[in-house]
C-alpha positions as CSV (number, residue, x, y, z in Angstrom):
1,M,26.2,-13.4,25.8
2,S,24.4,-14.4,22.7
3,A,24.2,-12.0,19.8
4,N,20.7,-10.9,18.7
5,R,19.8,-12.8,15.6
6,K,17.5,-11.4,13.0
7,R,14.4,-13.5,12.7
8,P,13.1,-14.2,9.2
9,P,9.7,-12.6,8.6
10,A,6.8,-14.9,9.7
11,L,4.9,-14.3,6.5
12,K,6.9,-14.2,3.4
13,Q,5.5,-11.6,1.0
14,K,4.8,-13.0,-2.5
15,P,5.6,-10.6,-5.3
16,K,2.4,-8.8,-6.1
17,E,3.3,-8.5,-9.8
18,E,2.6,-12.2,-10.5
19,V,-0.9,-12.2,-9.1
20,N,-1.8,-8.9,-10.8
21,R,-0.4,-10.2,-14.1
22,K,-2.5,-13.4,-13.9
23,A,-5.7,-11.6,-12.9
24,L,-5.1,-9.0,-15.7
25,L,-4.6,-11.9,-18.2
26,W,-7.8,-13.6,-17.2
27,I,-9.8,-10.3,-17.4
28,V,-8.5,-9.4,-20.8
29,S,-9.0,-12.9,-22.2
30,A,-12.6,-13.0,-20.8
31,F,-13.3,-9.6,-22.4
32,I,-11.9,-10.8,-25.7
33,V,-14.1,-13.9,-25.6
34,V,-17.2,-11.8,-24.8
35,V,-16.5,-9.3,-27.6
36,L,-15.9,-12.2,-30.1
37,A,-19.2,-13.9,-29.1
38,V,-21.2,-10.6,-29.4
39,S,-19.7,-9.8,-32.7
40,L,-20.4,-13.3,-34.1
41,L,-24.0,-13.1,-32.9
42,L,-24.4,-9.7,-34.5
43,I,-22.9,-10.9,-37.8
44,F,-24.7,-14.3,-38.1
45,G,-27.8,-13.5,-36.0
């Protein structure tokens, strides 16, 4: 008789923290760029 072996999960779950951190970084940096651009246009415009 063969012992039941545990199969590894078919889809390995990636840690969600990494994706969220990258997305958050992109959103924050884009927001900062927009705020800087608007403020520069208001000052020099």
